[in-house]
N, C-alpha and C positions, 0 to 999 in steps of 0.2 A: 661583514658586509663589504661588498666590492666598492669600486669607485662610483661616484655620483653619476647617474645617467642624465642625458639631455632632457629638455622640457617634454612634458607628457600631455597629450590631448585628454581633457577631462572625460568626455563622453566615451572615448575609447577605453579609458581606465575602467569606467563603470560597466561597459559592455563586455569586457574581457575577464572580469573577475566574478567569482561566485556571489550570488545575492546573499549578503552577509547578515549576521544577527543585528548589526547596527541598522541596516536598511529595513529589516523587519520591524525594528523598534520604531523607525520613522513611519512605516506603514501603520503600525498599531496606534500610534499617537494620532495620526490623521484620521484613521477609522473612528477613534473615540470622539474626535471633534465632530465628525459627521453624525455619529450616533447621538451625541448630546444635542446637536443642532436639530435632529429629527424629533427627539424627545421634547425639548423645550418649545419647538415651533408649534407642535400640535397639542401641547398640554392643555391649552385653553379649551379645546374641543372635549377633552375627557372630563374636565371639571365643570363644563357648562350645565349639565343637568342639576348638579348640586347648587350652583349659583342661582339658577332659576328658582329652585325650591327655597333656598335660604334667604335670598334677597327679595323674593317676591316680584321678579321681573318677567317680562315676556320674552319669548325666544328671539324675535327679531331685534330686541334691544342689545343682544350680544354681538351683533354684526360688527359694530365699531370696535369693540374690544378685540374681536378676532382679527380684524383688519389692521389694527394699530401696530401689532407686532410685524405683520407682513410689510407694512409701509416702512417701518424701521429697517427691516432686512433689505429692502430695495435701496434705501438711502445708504446703508452700510456697504453694500456691494458696489454700487455705482460710484460713491464718493470716496470710500476708504480702501477698497480692494487694490487699486493701482498704487496706493501709497507704499505697498510692500516693495515696489521697484525702487523706491527712493530711500526708505528707512530700514528695509530688511524684512525678511520673512518672519524671523523668530519674534522680534519685538511686536509686530502687528498681530501675530497669532496669540501671543501672551495677553496683550491688551484686550483683544476682541473676546477671548475666552473668559477673562475676568469680568468684562462688562456684561456679557449675557448670563454668566453665573450669578453675579451679585444682583443683577436686575431680576432674574427669576426668583431668587431668594426673597427679595424685598416685596415682590408681587404677592407673596403669601400673606402679607399683612394688609392687603387691600380691604377697605371697608365699604367701598362703593365702586361703581363702574368707572367714574372719572379717574380715580387713582389707579385702577387696574389698567385702563387704557394708556396712561402715561408710562407706567412701568413696562407694559408690553412693548411700547414703542422703543424705549431705551434698550430693553432686552434684544429687540429686533436689530438694532444698529450693530450690536456686538455679533449677533448671529450672521448678519449679512457680510461683515468684514472677515469673519473666521473662515467660511467655506472656500472662497477663492484662494486664500493663503494656504489652506490645507492642501488644495489641489496643486498649487504651485510647488510647495515644499516637496510633496511626494513625487511629482513629475520630475523634479530636478535630481532625484536619486534613482530614477527608474532606468533599467536597460531599454534600449531603443525598441527591441522587438516584443516587449511585454507591457508596453505602456497602457494600451487599451484594457487589457485584462486587469492589471493592477489598479488603475484609476477607477474602473468600473466597480471592482471589488471594494475598494475603499468607500466609494459613494454609496454602497449598500449599507453602510453604517447609518445612513439617514432613515431608510425604511425600517431597519432593525430598531433604531431608537424610537421611531414613531409607534411601532408595534409594541415594544416593551412598555411604552407608556400606557397603552390600552390594557395590557395584562396586569401591570402594577396597579393601575387605577381601580380595576375590578376588585383587587384585593385590599389595598390600603385605604381607599376612600371610606368604605363602610366601617373600617376599624379606627382610622385616625383623622378622617375629615379631608376635604378637598385641598386644604393647605399643605398636606403631606406630599402631594404630587409636586408642588412647587419647591418645597424645602429640599427634596431629593434632587430636583433639577437644578438647584442652585449650589448645593454643597459640592457635588461631584466635579463640576467644571472648575471650581476654585482649586480643588486638589490637583486637577490636571494641569492647571496653569502653573502651580508651584513646581510640578514635575518638569514642565517645559523650561522653566527658568534655569533649573540646575542640571538637567540631563540632556537637553536637546540643543546642539550647537546651531549657529547660523548656517544657512544653505551654503555649501561649498561653491556651487555654481555662481550664486549671487556674489560671494566673496571674491571669486576670481574676476568676475565681470567688473566689480568695483575697485579692483586693484588693491585689495586688503592683504594683510599679512600672509605670506606664503607659508610661514612657519605654522600658523594656526590652520591653514588650509590642509597642509600635509598631516597635521595632527588629527584633523577630522577624517580625512580619507584613509588614514592608517587604521581606522576602526572598520574599514571595509577590507583592506588588505595591507599587511605590514610593508609591502613593497612600495607604498606611497612615499616613504621616507628616502627611497633610493633615487628619486628624481629631484632635479634642481628646482623645478617649478612646474605648475600646471597652467594650461591655457585653454581657451575656448575657440572652437572653429565655427564661425557663423557665416552664412551667406552674406555678402556685402550689402545686398539690397534688403536683407531681413533684420537689420540691426536698428533698433530704436532706443534712444538713451533717455527718453522722458515720456511722460504721459501723453502729451499732445501728439507726438509722432505715432504712438499706438492708435490713437483715435483717428488720425488721418489714414492709417492703413485699413482699419475695419470699415471706414466710410469711403474708401477709394472706389474708382470705377469698377475694378475687378471684383471687389468683395462686398460692395454695398448691397446688392440683391441678396446675396447669401446671408449677410448680417441681419437684414430685415426678416428674412425667412426664419432664421434661427430664433430671433426674438419672439416672433409670432408663435413658433412651435413650442418654445418653453413656456410662454404666457398661457397658451391654451391647455398645455399639460397640467399646469398648476391650477387653472380654473377647476379642472376635474379633481385633482388631488385634494385641494383644500376644501372644495365644495363637499366632497365626500367625507374626508377625515374630520373636518370641523363640525359637520352637521349630522353625520350618520348616527352617533349615539343618541342625539336628541330626536331625530326622525324615527328611529326604531322604537324608542320608548312610547311614542304616540301610536305605534302599531301594536302596543301591548306586549313588547319584548322587554324583558327585565334590563335594568341599567347595566348590570354586570355582563350579561350576554351581549348587549349592544356594544360595550367597550371592547370585549374580546373579538367580536366580529370585525369591528373597525381596525383592531390591531392586526388581524389576519389580512385585511385588505392592504395595509401598509407593508406587511412583511413580504408581500409578493415581489418587492424590489430586489430580492435576492436573485431573481432571474437574470439580473444584469451581469452577474458573474459569468454565466454561460454565454450571454450575448457578447461580453467582452472578448471571449475566446473566438466567437464567430466573427466579430468585427475586425480582428487581426487577420482574417482570412477572406472575408467577403465584403462587398460594398456596404459601408455602415449606414448610409442614408436610406437605402432600400430596406435593410433589416429593421431599422427603427420605424420606418413608415409602415411596414407590415404589422408591427406590434401596436401602433396607434390605430390601424384599421380594425384589429381584433378588439381593441379597447372600446370602440364604438358599440360593438355587438354585446360585449360582456357587461359593461357598465349599465347599458340600457336594460339589460336583463335582470339587474339586481332588484328593481322595484317589483317585478313580476314574481321573483323567487320567494318573496315574503309570503305569498299566499300558498306556496308549495310545501311549506314546513321548514323547520330549523335546519335539517340536513341539507336540503336544496339551497337554502340561503347561504349557509357556510361554504358550500361547494362553489357556487357562482361567485361569491365574494372573493374567495381565494384565487379563482381563475382570473377574475377581473383585476385583482391586485397584482398578479404576476405579469400580465401583459401590459397594464398601464404603467406600473412602476418600473418595469424593465425598460420600456421606451424612455421614460423620463430620466431615469438614472443613467442612461447611456449617452444622453445629450452633452454633458460636460466634457467627457473624453472625446466625443466627436468634434465638439467646438475647438478643443485644444489641438486636434489634428488638422482641422479645417484651416486655421489661420497660420500665417508664417510667424516665426519667432518674434518679429517686430511688433506684431499686434496680438499675440497669443494671450498675454495676461489681461489686457484691456478687453479683448474679445470675449473671453470666458466670463470675466467680472460683469461686463455689461449684459451679456445674455442672462446670467443669473439674476442681476439686479432688475432689469426691465421685466424679466419673466415673473418676478415676485409680485408685480402688480396684478398678475393673473390670479394669484392667491387671494388678493383683496377682492377682485371682481367675483371670484367664486363664492366667497363668503357672503357678499351682498346679493349675489344672484339667488342663492338658496333662500335668503331672508325674504327677498321680493316674491319668490315663488310661493313661500309659505303664506305671505300676506294675501296672495291671490287665491288662496285655498286650493292649490293644486294637490292632487293625491300623490302618493309615493311613486307610482308608475310614471306619471307625467314628469315629476321632478328628476328622476334618474334618466329619463329619455333626454331631457334638456341638458343634463350634465354630460351626456355622451356625445352630443353634437360637436363640441370643440375638438374631439379626437379626429373627426373627419377633416377639419381645417388643418390640423397638424399633419395628417397624412398628405394632404395636398401640398403644403409648404415644403415638406421633405422631398416630394417628387419634383418640385421646381428646382431644388438644389441639385438633385440627381441629373435632371435634364440639362441644366446649365453648366455644371462643373464636372460631371463624370461620364457623359455620353460620348464626348469627343476628346481625343488625346490632347489636342491643343488647349482644351478648356479645363483640363484636370487641375485641381488645386495644387499649387506648388509654391515653394518659397522662392522660386527663381523669378517669377513674373508677377508684378502688380504695379499699377500706375498710381502714384500718390499725387 
C-alpha cells in the first residue's frame, strides 16, 4: 500500500466504485423489510374470511381490526421515522422489525376482535417505523445515477410480500388454520432482525455526518472497495442551504413556501393511492366469496393484484430518464379505468377477472410504489427524511379510509360493480395532484425542484 491519500468525498467514492456484494446485501435486507411489511400489512385481509366463519362476526365488524394496523403504521412513520436521524438507521431498523415481527406472532393467539385490534396496532407501529429507515439506509449506499431504479426495485418487495401472502394463505389456511399466516409473518422478521444486528453496520453516511469513528467508517467502506483504507478520512459535501441537523428543521423545509404545495399534493396522492390499495387488498377476498368465488381463488386473485407492483422496476428506469410526475400521473389515470373494470369482469368469467386484476394491479401498484423514490428526489437533503416519512405516514390514513369505505359500501348494499367504481375514483384525484406538481415545479426552469432554493 502506498502513502495515505487526502480526504475523500463519500458520494464520489460510492459513484466511482463498482456496486459491490456488500451493497447488494444492503439492498437485499431492505427488500426483505419491504416484503415483510407487505405480507404483515395485508395479512388481516387474507385471514378475514376465516375469522368471519370461526368467530361468527359480520364483514363490516372487521373494519376496525383492518384499520388498527394502518393507524399504527401512520403513527410509526410520522413519529418514529425521523428518529433515525438522531439515533441511527441500524438501531431503529432492528427495533422496528422486532416490534412488527413479535406483534404479528402474538396476533395469532387472538381470541376476539379487541385483542386482535390491539396487536394489529402495535404491529403497525413497527411496520411504519421500518419502511422509512429501509429507504434511507438503501439510498445512502446508492450511486447517484441509479437511485430511482434501485429504490423502486426495493419497494417492489411490498407488493411481492402482499402477493405471497395471498398465495400462501390459499395453501396453508386450509391445512393449518388462519393462525399459520400470522405465525409465519412473525417468525421471519425476528430472524431478519438477528441478521441485522450481527451483519449490517450503521450507515456510513450517517456515521460521517455524526462525526463518528473514521476507523469504523473506513472498515465499512472497505467492504465496497479495499481502497477505502487508503484515505485518511471521508467527508460529505452538501449544499449549505440543504443541511438540517434536527427534526424541526426538516419539518420547516417541507412546509416552507417553496415546498408546501408540493408536500400537500404528495400527501393527497399517497393517501388516495392507499385508499385503493387497502380497499381492494383487504376486502377483495371477502367480496369475491360473496360472488360465489372460492376462498382459495379469491386469495390468489388478490395476490395477483398486489404482485402488479413489480412494474415499478421498469418505471424506475423510466423515471431516471423522463419526468417522474407525468409518468406516475399516467399510471394513476390508467388505474381509474382498470380498477373500475374489476367489478364488471366478475361476470365475464375467471380468465377475464384474472386478466383485468393483473392489469389493474400493474398500473395501480406501479404508480404507488414509485412515489417514495419520487418524494426522495423532490425534497432537498435537509427535508428528505422527514418528507418521505411524513408522506408515508399521512398517506397510511388512506388505508384506514379505504377499509372503512368498503365496509360502508357493503352496509349500503352496493353491488360489486358499484364498489369497484367508487374505489377507482381516488385515482382521478391522484392524477390531478401530480399534474399540479408538474405544472408548479417542472414546467418552468426557475420553478424546477432544486436543493439550491427554498425559503424557510
